[in-house]
N, CA, C and O atoms as a Maestro MAE file, in Angstrom:
{
 s_m_m2io_version
 :::
 2.0.0
}

f_m_ct {
 s_m_title
 :::
 protein
 m_atom[316] {
  # First column is atom index #
  i_m_mmod_type
  r_m_x_coord
  r_m_y_coord
  r_m_z_coord
  i_m_residue_number
  s_m_chain_name
  s_m_pdb_residue_name
  s_m_pdb_atom_name
  i_m_atomic_number
  :::
  1 25 -133.685 -88.031 -84.532 1 A "UNK " " N  " 7
  2 3 -133.457 -89.449 -84.666 1 A "UNK " " CA " 6
  3 2 -133.731 -90.114 -83.327 1 A "UNK " " C  " 6
  4 15 -133.253 -89.667 -82.285 1 A "UNK " " O  " 8
  5 25 -134.503 -91.184 -83.373 2 A "UNK " " N  " 7
  6 3 -134.812 -91.975 -82.187 2 A "UNK " " CA " 6
  7 2 -133.723 -93.025 -82.023 2 A "UNK " " C  " 6
  8 15 -133.382 -93.719 -82.981 2 A "UNK " " O  " 8
  9 25 -133.171 -93.148 -80.812 3 A "UNK " " N  " 7
  10 3 -132.150 -94.158 -80.539 3 A "UNK " " CA " 6
  11 2 -132.741 -95.177 -79.558 3 A "UNK " " C  " 6
  12 15 -133.224 -94.814 -78.485 3 A "UNK " " O  " 8
  13 25 -132.695 -96.449 -79.943 4 A "UNK " " N  " 7
  14 3 -133.185 -97.534 -79.092 4 A "UNK " " CA " 6
  15 2 -132.077 -98.559 -78.888 4 A "UNK " " C  " 6
  16 15 -131.260 -98.782 -79.781 4 A "UNK " " O  " 8
  17 25 -132.051 -99.178 -77.720 5 A "UNK " " N  " 7
  18 3 -131.116 -100.261 -77.452 5 A "UNK " " CA " 6
  19 2 -131.905 -101.559 -77.436 5 A "UNK " " C  " 6
  20 15 -132.931 -101.663 -76.764 5 A "UNK " " O  " 8
  21 25 -131.428 -102.536 -78.171 6 A "UNK " " N  " 7
  22 3 -132.102 -103.836 -78.264 6 A "UNK " " CA " 6
  23 2 -131.095 -104.948 -78.044 6 A "UNK " " C  " 6
  24 15 -129.913 -104.814 -78.361 6 A "UNK " " O  " 8
  25 25 -131.590 -106.054 -77.494 7 A "UNK " " N  " 7
  26 3 -130.811 -107.276 -77.308 7 A "UNK " " CA " 6
  27 2 -131.281 -108.294 -78.333 7 A "UNK " " C  " 6
  28 15 -132.345 -108.113 -78.926 7 A "UNK " " O  " 8
  29 25 -130.522 -109.359 -78.558 8 A "UNK " " N  " 7
  30 3 -130.961 -110.374 -79.519 8 A "UNK " " CA " 6
  31 2 -132.387 -110.847 -79.227 8 A "UNK " " C  " 6
  32 15 -132.729 -111.156 -78.085 8 A "UNK " " O  " 8
  33 25 -133.197 -110.897 -80.256 9 A "UNK " " N  " 7
  34 3 -134.581 -111.363 -80.133 9 A "UNK " " CA " 6
  35 2 -135.588 -110.276 -79.802 9 A "UNK " " C  " 6
  36 15 -136.788 -110.495 -79.967 9 A "UNK " " O  " 8
  37 25 -135.146 -109.110 -79.342 10 A "UNK " " N  " 7
  38 3 -136.084 -108.031 -79.035 10 A "UNK " " CA " 6
  39 2 -136.504 -107.338 -80.323 10 A "UNK " " C  " 6
  40 15 -135.765 -107.341 -81.308 10 A "UNK " " O  " 8
  41 25 -137.696 -106.743 -80.311 11 A "UNK " " N  " 7
  42 3 -138.332 -106.247 -81.525 11 A "UNK " " CA " 6
  43 2 -138.604 -104.745 -81.441 11 A "UNK " " C  " 6
  44 15 -138.848 -104.195 -80.366 11 A "UNK " " O  " 8
  45 25 -138.555 -104.104 -82.603 12 A "UNK " " N  " 7
  46 3 -138.990 -102.716 -82.760 12 A "UNK " " CA " 6
  47 2 -140.178 -102.739 -83.710 12 A "UNK " " C  " 6
  48 15 -140.104 -103.356 -84.773 12 A "UNK " " O  " 8
  49 25 -141.278 -102.074 -83.343 13 A "UNK " " N  " 7
  50 3 -142.480 -102.016 -84.181 13 A "UNK " " CA " 6
  51 2 -142.582 -100.635 -84.823 13 A "UNK " " C  " 6
  52 15 -142.337 -99.618 -84.173 13 A "UNK " " O  " 8
  53 25 -142.946 -100.610 -86.103 14 A "UNK " " N  " 7
  54 3 -143.163 -99.352 -86.821 14 A "UNK " " CA " 6
  55 2 -144.560 -99.408 -87.424 14 A "UNK " " C  " 6
  56 15 -144.880 -100.323 -88.182 14 A "UNK " " O  " 8
  57 25 -145.390 -98.427 -87.085 15 A "UNK " " N  " 7
  58 3 -146.779 -98.384 -87.549 15 A "UNK " " CA " 6
  59 2 -147.145 -96.923 -87.811 15 A "UNK " " C  " 6
  60 15 -146.347 -96.021 -87.554 15 A "UNK " " O  " 8
  61 25 -148.354 -96.697 -88.322 16 A "UNK " " N  " 7
  62 3 -148.774 -95.303 -88.495 16 A "UNK " " CA " 6
  63 2 -149.177 -94.751 -87.129 16 A "UNK " " C  " 6
  64 15 -149.776 -95.455 -86.316 16 A "UNK " " O  " 8
  65 25 -148.845 -93.502 -86.891 17 A "UNK " " N  " 7
  66 3 -149.198 -92.846 -85.642 17 A "UNK " " CA " 6
  67 2 -150.693 -92.552 -85.627 17 A "UNK " " C  " 6
  68 15 -151.332 -92.487 -86.677 17 A "UNK " " O  " 8
  69 25 -151.239 -92.376 -84.443 18 A "UNK " " N  " 7
  70 3 -152.680 -92.138 -84.294 18 A "UNK " " CA " 6
  71 2 -153.129 -90.882 -85.033 18 A "UNK " " C  " 6
  72 15 -154.268 -90.811 -85.495 18 A "UNK " " O  " 8
  73 25 -152.243 -89.889 -85.151 19 A "UNK " " N  " 7
  74 3 -152.632 -88.641 -85.805 19 A "UNK " " CA " 6
  75 2 -152.435 -88.667 -87.324 19 A "UNK " " C  " 6
  76 15 -152.703 -87.667 -87.990 19 A "UNK " " O  " 8
  77 25 -151.978 -89.779 -87.877 20 A "UNK " " N  " 7
  78 3 -151.803 -89.903 -89.327 20 A "UNK " " CA " 6
  79 2 -153.030 -90.581 -89.925 20 A "UNK " " C  " 6
  80 15 -153.397 -91.684 -89.520 20 A "UNK " " O  " 8
  81 25 -153.650 -89.928 -90.873 21 A "UNK " " N  " 7
  82 3 -154.805 -90.496 -91.552 21 A "UNK " " CA " 6
  83 2 -154.375 -91.798 -92.234 21 A "UNK " " C  " 6
  84 15 -153.435 -91.788 -93.029 21 A "UNK " " O  " 8
  85 25 -155.040 -92.909 -91.940 22 A "UNK " " N  " 7
  86 3 -154.629 -94.188 -92.535 22 A "UNK " " CA " 6
  87 2 -154.753 -94.209 -94.058 22 A "UNK " " C  " 6
  88 15 -154.214 -95.108 -94.703 22 A "UNK " " O  " 8
  89 25 -155.446 -93.247 -94.637 23 A "UNK " " N  " 7
  90 3 -155.578 -93.165 -96.093 23 A "UNK " " CA " 6
  91 2 -154.535 -92.245 -96.727 23 A "UNK " " C  " 6
  92 15 -154.612 -91.947 -97.919 23 A "UNK " " O  " 8
  93 25 -153.558 -91.794 -95.933 24 A "UNK " " N  " 7
  94 3 -152.479 -90.963 -96.458 24 A "UNK " " CA " 6
  95 2 -151.697 -91.765 -97.492 24 A "UNK " " C  " 6
  96 15 -151.265 -92.883 -97.209 24 A "UNK " " O  " 8
  97 25 -151.512 -91.214 -98.676 25 A "UNK " " N  " 7
  98 3 -150.726 -91.939 -99.688 25 A "UNK " " CA " 6
  99 2 -149.301 -92.198 -99.205 25 A "UNK " " C  " 6
  100 15 -148.697 -91.348 -98.550 25 A "UNK " " O  " 8
  101 25 -148.777 -93.352 -99.524 26 A "UNK " " N  " 7
  102 3 -147.443 -93.734 -99.074 26 A "UNK " " CA " 6
  103 2 -146.387 -92.735 -99.548 26 A "UNK " " C  " 6
  104 15 -145.377 -92.527 -98.877 26 A "UNK " " O  " 8
  105 25 -146.624 -92.125 -100.694 27 A "UNK " " N  " 7
  106 3 -145.694 -91.126 -101.207 27 A "UNK " " CA " 6
  107 2 -145.536 -89.941 -100.278 27 A "UNK " " C  " 6
  108 15 -144.458 -89.350 -100.209 27 A "UNK " " O  " 8
  109 25 -146.597 -89.579 -99.559 28 A "UNK " " N  " 7
  110 3 -146.515 -88.468 -98.606 28 A "UNK " " CA " 6
  111 2 -145.675 -88.839 -97.390 28 A "UNK " " C  " 6
  112 15 -144.980 -87.994 -96.825 28 A "UNK " " O  " 8
  113 25 -145.742 -90.097 -96.995 29 A "UNK " " N  " 7
  114 3 -144.970 -90.545 -95.832 29 A "UNK " " CA " 6
  115 2 -143.475 -90.524 -96.161 29 A "UNK " " C  " 6
  116 15 -142.649 -90.286 -95.280 29 A "UNK " " O  " 8
  117 25 -143.129 -90.774 -97.426 30 A "UNK " " N  " 7
  118 3 -141.729 -90.812 -97.828 30 A "UNK " " CA " 6
  119 2 -141.333 -89.614 -98.685 30 A "UNK " " C  " 6
  120 15 -140.374 -89.692 -99.452 30 A "UNK " " O  " 8
  121 25 -142.069 -88.502 -98.561 31 A "UNK " " N  " 7
  122 3 -141.802 -87.321 -99.373 31 A "UNK " " CA " 6
  123 2 -140.390 -86.780 -99.146 31 A "UNK " " C  " 6
  124 15 -139.788 -86.242 -100.075 31 A "UNK " " O  " 8
  125 25 -139.857 -86.910 -97.952 32 A "UNK " " N  " 7
  126 3 -138.509 -86.420 -97.654 32 A "UNK " " CA " 6
  127 2 -137.440 -87.494 -97.805 32 A "UNK " " C  " 6
  128 15 -136.301 -87.307 -97.376 32 A "UNK " " O  " 8
  129 25 -137.803 -88.609 -98.410 33 A "UNK " " N  " 7
  130 3 -136.839 -89.687 -98.617 33 A "UNK " " CA " 6
  131 2 -137.177 -90.904 -97.784 33 A "UNK " " C  " 6
  132 15 -138.170 -90.918 -97.055 33 A "UNK " " O  " 8
  133 25 -136.345 -91.922 -97.896 34 A "UNK " " N  " 7
  134 3 -136.621 -93.168 -97.189 34 A "UNK " " CA " 6
  135 2 -136.356 -93.065 -95.686 34 A "UNK " " C  " 6
  136 15 -135.660 -92.162 -95.220 34 A "UNK " " O  " 8
  137 25 -136.918 -93.996 -94.957 35 A "UNK " " N  " 7
  138 3 -136.647 -94.128 -93.542 35 A "UNK " " CA " 6
  139 2 -135.183 -94.563 -93.412 35 A "UNK " " C  " 6
  140 15 -134.690 -95.322 -94.247 35 A "UNK " " O  " 8
  141 25 -134.498 -94.100 -92.393 36 A "UNK " " N  " 7
  142 3 -133.102 -94.475 -92.182 36 A "UNK " " CA " 6
  143 2 -132.973 -95.255 -90.886 36 A "UNK " " C  " 6
  144 15 -133.512 -94.855 -89.854 36 A "UNK " " O  " 8
  145 25 -132.260 -96.366 -90.943 37 A "UNK " " N  " 7
  146 3 -131.963 -97.167 -89.759 37 A "UNK " " CA " 6
  147 2 -130.443 -97.276 -89.685 37 A "UNK " " C  " 6
  148 15 -129.792 -97.707 -90.637 37 A "UNK " " O  " 8
  149 25 -129.885 -96.877 -88.531 38 A "UNK " " N  " 7
  150 3 -128.446 -96.850 -88.373 38 A "UNK " " CA " 6
  151 2 -128.045 -97.589 -87.102 38 A "UNK " " C  " 6
  152 15 -128.647 -97.372 -86.050 38 A "UNK " " O  " 8
  153 25 -127.057 -98.444 -87.178 39 A "UNK " " N  " 7
  154 3 -126.491 -99.058 -85.977 39 A "UNK " " CA " 6
  155 2 -125.492 -98.052 -85.430 39 A "UNK " " C  " 6
  156 15 -124.482 -97.750 -86.067 39 A "UNK " " O  " 8
  157 25 -125.787 -97.535 -84.233 40 A "UNK " " N  " 7
  158 3 -124.911 -96.502 -83.684 40 A "UNK " " CA " 6
  159 2 -123.807 -97.083 -82.807 40 A "UNK " " C  " 6
  160 15 -122.734 -96.490 -82.692 40 A "UNK " " O  " 8
  161 25 -124.057 -98.240 -82.186 41 A "UNK " " N  " 7
  162 3 -122.998 -98.889 -81.410 41 A "UNK " " CA " 6
  163 2 -123.411 -100.315 -81.065 41 A "UNK " " C  " 6
  164 15 -124.589 -100.672 -81.082 41 A "UNK " " O  " 8
  165 25 -122.399 -101.109 -80.752 42 A "UNK " " N  " 7
  166 3 -122.624 -102.496 -80.333 42 A "UNK " " CA " 6
  167 2 -121.778 -102.729 -79.093 42 A "UNK " " C  " 6
  168 15 -120.578 -102.452 -79.087 42 A "UNK " " O  " 8
  169 25 -122.411 -103.239 -78.044 43 A "UNK " " N  " 7
  170 3 -121.717 -103.559 -76.797 43 A "UNK " " CA " 6
  171 2 -122.129 -104.968 -76.388 43 A "UNK " " C  " 6
  172 15 -123.229 -105.172 -75.874 43 A "UNK " " O  " 8
  173 25 -121.267 -105.918 -76.610 44 A "UNK " " N  " 7
  174 3 -121.597 -107.305 -76.269 44 A "UNK " " CA " 6
  175 2 -122.820 -107.758 -77.033 44 A "UNK " " C  " 6
  176 15 -122.811 -107.816 -78.262 44 A "UNK " " O  " 8
  177 25 -123.888 -108.084 -76.290 45 A "UNK " " N  " 7
  178 3 -125.123 -108.565 -76.910 45 A "UNK " " CA " 6
  179 2 -126.170 -107.468 -77.055 45 A "UNK " " C  " 6
  180 15 -127.341 -107.766 -77.291 45 A "UNK " " O  " 8
  181 25 -125.775 -106.216 -76.921 46 A "UNK " " N  " 7
  182 3 -126.700 -105.096 -77.092 46 A "UNK " " CA " 6
  183 2 -126.286 -104.259 -78.293 46 A "UNK " " C  " 6
  184 15 -125.101 -104.026 -78.528 46 A "UNK " " O  " 8
  185 25 -127.273 -103.816 -79.041 47 A "UNK " " N  " 7
  186 3 -127.021 -102.933 -80.180 47 A "UNK " " CA " 6
  187 2 -127.885 -101.684 -80.020 47 A "UNK " " C  " 6
  188 15 -129.060 -101.765 -79.661 47 A "UNK " " O  " 8
  189 25 -127.286 -100.538 -80.292 48 A "UNK " " N  " 7
  190 3 -128.036 -99.271 -80.279 48 A "UNK " " CA " 6
  191 2 -128.370 -98.954 -81.715 48 A "UNK " " C  " 6
  192 15 -127.494 -98.919 -82.579 48 A "UNK " " O  " 8
  193 25 -129.654 -98.723 -81.965 49 A "UNK " " N  " 7
  194 3 -130.156 -98.482 -83.310 49 A "UNK " " CA " 6
  195 2 -130.777 -97.088 -83.359 49 A "UNK " " C  " 6
  196 15 -131.577 -96.720 -82.500 49 A "UNK " " O  " 8
  197 25 -130.401 -96.335 -84.362 50 A "UNK " " N  " 7
  198 3 -130.994 -95.021 -84.589 50 A "UNK " " CA " 6
  199 2 -131.954 -95.111 -85.765 50 A "UNK " " C  " 6
  200 15 -131.625 -95.696 -86.797 50 A "UNK " " O  " 8
  201 25 -133.146 -94.530 -85.611 51 A "UNK " " N  " 7
  202 3 -134.151 -94.574 -86.668 51 A "UNK " " CA " 6
  203 2 -134.632 -93.157 -86.960 51 A "UNK " " C  " 6
  204 15 -135.056 -92.435 -86.058 51 A "UNK " " O  " 8
  205 25 -134.559 -92.772 -88.222 52 A "UNK " " N  " 7
  206 3 -135.070 -91.477 -88.665 52 A "UNK " " CA " 6
  207 2 -136.197 -91.763 -89.651 52 A "UNK " " C  " 6
  208 15 -135.988 -92.432 -90.663 52 A "UNK " " O  " 8
  209 25 -137.402 -91.250 -89.349 53 A "UNK " " N  " 7
  210 3 -138.571 -91.541 -90.181 53 A "UNK " " CA " 6
  211 2 -139.553 -90.375 -90.122 53 A "UNK " " C  " 6
  212 15 -139.412 -89.464 -89.306 53 A "UNK " " O  " 8
  213 25 -140.539 -90.425 -90.993 54 A "UNK " " N  " 7
  214 3 -141.612 -89.428 -91.045 54 A "UNK " " CA " 6
  215 2 -142.276 -89.341 -89.664 54 A "UNK " " C  " 6
  216 15 -142.481 -90.372 -89.022 54 A "UNK " " O  " 8
  217 25 -142.612 -88.140 -89.196 55 A "UNK " " N  " 7
  218 3 -143.244 -87.999 -87.881 55 A "UNK " " CA " 6
  219 2 -144.611 -88.672 -87.784 55 A "UNK " " C  " 6
  220 15 -145.124 -88.862 -86.681 55 A "UNK " " O  " 8
  221 25 -145.203 -89.033 -88.907 56 A "UNK " " N  " 7
  222 3 -146.484 -89.738 -88.886 56 A "UNK " " CA " 6
  223 2 -146.344 -91.225 -88.614 56 A "UNK " " C  " 6
  224 15 -147.336 -91.952 -88.565 56 A "UNK " " O  " 8
  225 25 -145.103 -91.677 -88.438 57 A "UNK " " N  " 7
  226 3 -144.879 -93.084 -88.113 57 A "UNK " " CA " 6
  227 2 -144.588 -93.224 -86.631 57 A "UNK " " C  " 6
  228 15 -143.871 -92.413 -86.045 57 A "UNK " " O  " 8
  229 25 -145.139 -94.236 -86.047 58 A "UNK " " N  " 7
  230 3 -144.945 -94.544 -84.639 58 A "UNK " " CA " 6
  231 2 -143.884 -95.626 -84.549 58 A "UNK " " C  " 6
  232 15 -144.038 -96.695 -85.140 58 A "UNK " " O  " 8
  233 25 -142.812 -95.366 -83.820 59 A "UNK " " N  " 7
  234 3 -141.715 -96.320 -83.672 59 A "UNK " " CA " 6
  235 2 -141.556 -96.603 -82.190 59 A "UNK " " C  " 6
  236 15 -141.213 -95.712 -81.412 59 A "UNK " " O  " 8
  237 25 -141.804 -97.836 -81.806 60 A "UNK " " N  " 7
  238 3 -141.765 -98.212 -80.395 60 A "UNK " " CA " 6
  239 2 -141.131 -99.579 -80.197 60 A "UNK " " C  " 6
  240 15 -141.145 -100.427 -81.090 60 A "UNK " " O  " 8
  241 25 -140.575 -99.773 -79.005 61 A "UNK " " N  " 7
  242 3 -140.172 -101.124 -78.618 61 A "UNK " " CA " 6
  243 2 -141.440 -101.959 -78.556 61 A "UNK " " C  " 6
  244 15 -142.501 -101.437 -78.213 61 A "UNK " " O  " 8
  245 25 -141.354 -103.238 -78.878 62 A "UNK " " N  " 7
  246 3 -142.539 -104.097 -78.956 62 A "UNK " " CA " 6
  247 2 -143.357 -104.068 -77.663 62 A "UNK " " C  " 6
  248 15 -144.587 -104.056 -77.712 62 A "UNK " " O  " 8
  249 25 -142.691 -104.058 -76.517 63 A "UNK " " N  " 7
  250 3 -143.421 -104.071 -75.245 63 A "UNK " " CA " 6
  251 2 -144.217 -102.782 -75.050 63 A "UNK " " C  " 6
  252 15 -145.293 -102.818 -74.454 63 A "UNK " " O  " 8
  253 25 -143.725 -101.662 -75.529 64 A "UNK " " N  " 7
  254 3 -144.463 -100.404 -75.423 64 A "UNK " " CA " 6
  255 2 -145.564 -100.316 -76.468 64 A "UNK " " C  " 6
  256 15 -146.605 -99.706 -76.227 64 A "UNK " " O  " 8
  257 25 -145.339 -100.919 -77.623 65 A "UNK " " N  " 7
  258 3 -146.355 -100.934 -78.679 65 A "UNK " " CA " 6
  259 2 -147.612 -101.645 -78.183 65 A "UNK " " C  " 6
  260 15 -148.722 -101.164 -78.409 65 A "UNK " " O  " 8
  261 25 -147.451 -102.776 -77.515 66 A "UNK " " N  " 7
  262 3 -148.600 -103.524 -76.992 66 A "UNK " " CA " 6
  263 2 -149.391 -102.660 -76.011 66 A "UNK " " C  " 6
  264 15 -150.621 -102.644 -76.054 66 A "UNK " " O  " 8
  265 25 -148.697 -101.943 -75.133 67 A "UNK " " N  " 7
  266 3 -149.379 -101.058 -74.171 67 A "UNK " " CA " 6
  267 2 -150.095 -99.920 -74.890 67 A "UNK " " C  " 6
  268 15 -151.194 -99.530 -74.496 67 A "UNK " " O  " 8
  269 25 -149.480 -99.390 -75.937 68 A "UNK " " N  " 7
  270 3 -150.069 -98.299 -76.703 68 A "UNK " " CA " 6
  271 2 -151.373 -98.743 -77.358 68 A "UNK " " C  " 6
  272 15 -152.361 -98.008 -77.325 68 A "UNK " " O  " 8
  273 25 -151.389 -99.923 -77.947 69 A "UNK " " N  " 7
  274 3 -152.590 -100.462 -78.591 69 A "UNK " " CA " 6
  275 2 -153.693 -100.679 -77.555 69 A "UNK " " C  " 6
  276 15 -154.854 -100.360 -77.811 69 A "UNK " " O  " 8
  277 25 -153.340 -101.213 -76.398 70 A "UNK " " N  " 7
  278 3 -154.326 -101.417 -75.332 70 A "UNK " " CA " 6
  279 2 -154.953 -100.089 -74.922 70 A "UNK " " C  " 6
  280 15 -156.165 -100.009 -74.718 70 A "UNK " " O  " 8
  281 25 -154.137 -99.053 -74.801 71 A "UNK " " N  " 7
  282 3 -154.621 -97.731 -74.399 71 A "UNK " " CA " 6
  283 2 -155.594 -97.178 -75.442 71 A "UNK " " C  " 6
  284 15 -156.633 -96.621 -75.086 71 A "UNK " " O  " 8
  285 25 -155.266 -97.330 -76.719 72 A "UNK " " N  " 7
  286 3 -156.138 -96.849 -77.793 72 A "UNK " " CA " 6
  287 2 -157.464 -97.593 -77.760 72 A "UNK " " C  " 6
  288 15 -158.523 -96.978 -77.885 72 A "UNK " " O  " 8
  289 25 -157.419 -98.901 -77.594 73 A "UNK " " N  " 7
  290 3 -158.650 -99.696 -77.556 73 A "UNK " " CA " 6
  291 2 -159.531 -99.316 -76.362 73 A "UNK " " C  " 6
  292 15 -160.751 -99.221 -76.498 73 A "UNK " " O  " 8
  293 25 -158.917 -99.099 -75.191 74 A "UNK " " N  " 7
  294 3 -159.692 -98.684 -74.012 74 A "UNK " " CA " 6
  295 2 -160.353 -97.338 -74.262 74 A "UNK " " C  " 6
  296 15 -161.508 -97.129 -73.890 74 A "UNK " " O  " 8
  297 25 -159.618 -96.423 -74.893 75 A "UNK " " N  " 7
  298 3 -160.162 -95.092 -75.182 75 A "UNK " " CA " 6
  299 2 -161.349 -95.202 -76.162 75 A "UNK " " C  " 6
  300 15 -162.359 -94.524 -75.971 75 A "UNK " " O  " 8
  301 25 -161.244 -96.027 -77.185 76 A "UNK " " N  " 7
  302 3 -162.311 -96.184 -78.166 76 A "UNK " " CA " 6
  303 2 -163.568 -96.795 -77.536 76 A "UNK " " C  " 6
  304 15 -164.685 -96.450 -77.920 76 A "UNK " " O  " 8
  305 25 -163.385 -97.695 -76.576 77 A "UNK " " N  " 7
  306 3 -164.524 -98.320 -75.917 77 A "UNK " " CA " 6
  307 2 -165.280 -97.330 -75.040 77 A "UNK " " C  " 6
  308 15 -166.484 -97.482 -74.836 77 A "UNK " " O  " 8
  309 25 -164.589 -96.316 -74.518 78 A "UNK " " N  " 7
  310 3 -165.222 -95.306 -73.669 78 A "UNK " " CA " 6
  311 2 -166.024 -94.312 -74.486 78 A "UNK " " C  " 6
  312 15 -166.991 -93.735 -73.989 78 A "UNK " " O  " 8
  313 25 -165.632 -94.106 -75.736 79 A "UNK " " N  " 7
  314 3 -166.276 -93.080 -76.586 79 A "UNK " " CA " 6
  315 2 -167.593 -93.580 -77.116 79 A "UNK " " C  " 6
  316 15 -168.277 -92.863 -77.845 79 A "UNK " " O  " 8
  :::
 }
 m_bond[315] {
  # First column is bond index #
  i_m_from
  i_m_to
  i_m_order
  :::
  1 1 2 1
  2 2 3 1
  3 3 4 2
  4 3 5 1
  5 5 6 1
  6 6 7 1
  7 7 8 2
  8 7 9 1
  9 9 10 1
  10 10 11 1
  11 11 12 2
  12 11 13 1
  13 13 14 1
  14 14 15 1
  15 15 16 2
  16 15 17 1
  17 17 18 1
  18 18 19 1
  19 19 20 2
  20 19 21 1
  21 21 22 1
  22 22 23 1
  23 23 24 2
  24 23 25 1
  25 25 26 1
  26 26 27 1
  27 27 28 2
  28 27 29 1
  29 29 30 1
  30 30 31 1
  31 31 32 2
  32 31 33 1
  33 33 34 1
  34 34 35 1
  35 35 36 2
  36 35 37 1
  37 37 38 1
  38 38 39 1
  39 39 40 2
  40 39 41 1
  41 41 42 1
  42 42 43 1
  43 43 44 2
  44 43 45 1
  45 45 46 1
  46 46 47 1
  47 47 48 2
  48 47 49 1
  49 49 50 1
  50 50 51 1
  51 51 52 2
  52 51 53 1
  53 53 54 1
  54 54 55 1
  55 55 56 2
  56 55 57 1
  57 57 58 1
  58 58 59 1
  59 59 60 2
  60 59 61 1
  61 61 62 1
  62 62 63 1
  63 63 64 2
  64 63 65 1
  65 65 66 1
  66 66 67 1
  67 67 68 2
  68 67 69 1
  69 69 70 1
  70 70 71 1
  71 71 72 2
  72 71 73 1
  73 73 74 1
  74 74 75 1
  75 75 76 2
  76 75 77 1
  77 77 78 1
  78 78 79 1
  79 79 80 2
  80 79 81 1
  81 81 82 1
  82 82 83 1
  83 83 84 2
  84 83 85 1
  85 85 86 1
  86 86 87 1
  87 87 88 2
  88 87 89 1
  89 89 90 1
  90 90 91 1
  91 91 92 2
  92 91 93 1
  93 93 94 1
  94 94 95 1
  95 95 96 2
  96 95 97 1
  97 97 98 1
  98 98 99 1
  99 99 100 2
  100 99 101 1
  101 101 102 1
  102 102 103 1
  103 103 104 2
  104 103 105 1
  105 105 106 1
  106 106 107 1
  107 107 108 2
  108 107 109 1
  109 109 110 1
  110 110 111 1
  111 111 112 2
  112 111 113 1
  113 113 114 1
  114 114 115 1
  115 115 116 2
  116 115 117 1
  117 117 118 1
  118 118 119 1
  119 119 120 2
  120 119 121 1
  121 121 122 1
  122 122 123 1
  123 123 124 2
  124 123 125 1
  125 125 126 1
  126 126 127 1
  127 127 128 2
  128 127 129 1
  129 129 130 1
  130 130 131 1
  131 131 132 2
  132 131 133 1
  133 133 134 1
  134 134 135 1
  135 135 136 2
  136 135 137 1
  137 137 138 1
  138 138 139 1
  139 139 140 2
  140 139 141 1
  141 141 142 1
  142 142 143 1
  143 143 144 2
  144 143 145 1
  145 145 146 1
  146 146 147 1
  147 147 148 2
  148 147 149 1
  149 149 150 1
  150 150 151 1
  151 151 152 2
  152 151 153 1
  153 153 154 1
  154 154 155 1
  155 155 156 2
  156 155 157 1
  157 157 158 1
  158 158 159 1
  159 159 160 2
  160 159 161 1
  161 161 162 1
  162 162 163 1
  163 163 164 2
  164 163 165 1
  165 165 166 1
  166 166 167 1
  167 167 168 2
  168 167 169 1
  169 169 170 1
  170 170 171 1
  171 171 172 2
  172 171 173 1
  173 173 174 1
  174 174 175 1
  175 175 176 2
  176 175 177 1
  177 177 178 1
  178 178 179 1
  179 179 180 2
  180 179 181 1
  181 181 182 1
  182 182 183 1
  183 183 184 2
  184 183 185 1
  185 185 186 1
  186 186 187 1
  187 187 188 2
  188 187 189 1
  189 189 190 1
  190 190 191 1
  191 191 192 2
  192 191 193 1
  193 193 194 1
  194 194 195 1
  195 195 196 2
  196 195 197 1
  197 197 198 1
  198 198 199 1
  199 199 200 2
  200 199 201 1
  201 201 202 1
  202 202 203 1
  203 203 204 2
  204 203 205 1
  205 205 206 1
  206 206 207 1
  207 207 208 2
  208 207 209 1
  209 209 210 1
  210 210 211 1
  211 211 212 2
  212 211 213 1
  213 213 214 1
  214 214 215 1
  215 215 216 2
  216 215 217 1
  217 217 218 1
  218 218 219 1
  219 219 220 2
  220 219 221 1
  221 221 222 1
  222 222 223 1
  223 223 224 2
  224 223 225 1
  225 225 226 1
  226 226 227 1
  227 227 228 2
  228 227 229 1
  229 229 230 1
  230 230 231 1
  231 231 232 2
  232 231 233 1
  233 233 234 1
  234 234 235 1
  235 235 236 2
  236 235 237 1
  237 237 238 1
  238 238 239 1
  239 239 240 2
  240 239 241 1
  241 241 242 1
  242 242 243 1
  243 243 244 2
  244 243 245 1
  245 245 246 1
  246 246 247 1
  247 247 248 2
  248 247 249 1
  249 249 250 1
  250 250 251 1
  251 251 252 2
  252 251 253 1
  253 253 254 1
  254 254 255 1
  255 255 256 2
  256 255 257 1
  257 257 258 1
  258 258 259 1
  259 259 260 2
  260 259 261 1
  261 261 262 1
  262 262 263 1
  263 263 264 2
  264 263 265 1
  265 265 266 1
  266 266 267 1
  267 267 268 2
  268 267 269 1
  269 269 270 1
  270 270 271 1
  271 271 272 2
  272 271 273 1
  273 273 274 1
  274 274 275 1
  275 275 276 2
  276 275 277 1
  277 277 278 1
  278 278 279 1
  279 279 280 2
  280 279 281 1
  281 281 282 1
  282 282 283 1
  283 283 284 2
  284 283 285 1
  285 285 286 1
  286 286 287 1
  287 287 288 2
  288 287 289 1
  289 289 290 1
  290 290 291 1
  291 291 292 2
  292 291 293 1
  293 293 294 1
  294 294 295 1
  295 295 296 2
  296 295 297 1
  297 297 298 1
  298 298 299 1
  299 299 300 2
  300 299 301 1
  301 301 302 1
  302 302 303 1
  303 303 304 2
  304 303 305 1
  305 305 306 1
  306 306 307 1
  307 307 308 2
  308 307 309 1
  309 309 310 1
  310 310 311 1
  311 311 312 2
  312 311 313 1
  313 313 314 1
  314 314 315 1
  315 315 316 2
  :::
 }
}
């Protein structure tokens, strides 16, 4: 389970991971059941969220997701 801490207004992005074929049927992604999102704790204006999902899904804080996309695009331009 991935645990992230977020403040009001901050975002978590969930997308397919680079190693997951984009044509994978959705049933395969949820073969072991639904994705689980759990609030593990709240401290003032911060909440800790636990996410359990298929390993073919990429779960990142929004700021890291943007960097990840930039890295993929730079790599594709070099190839």
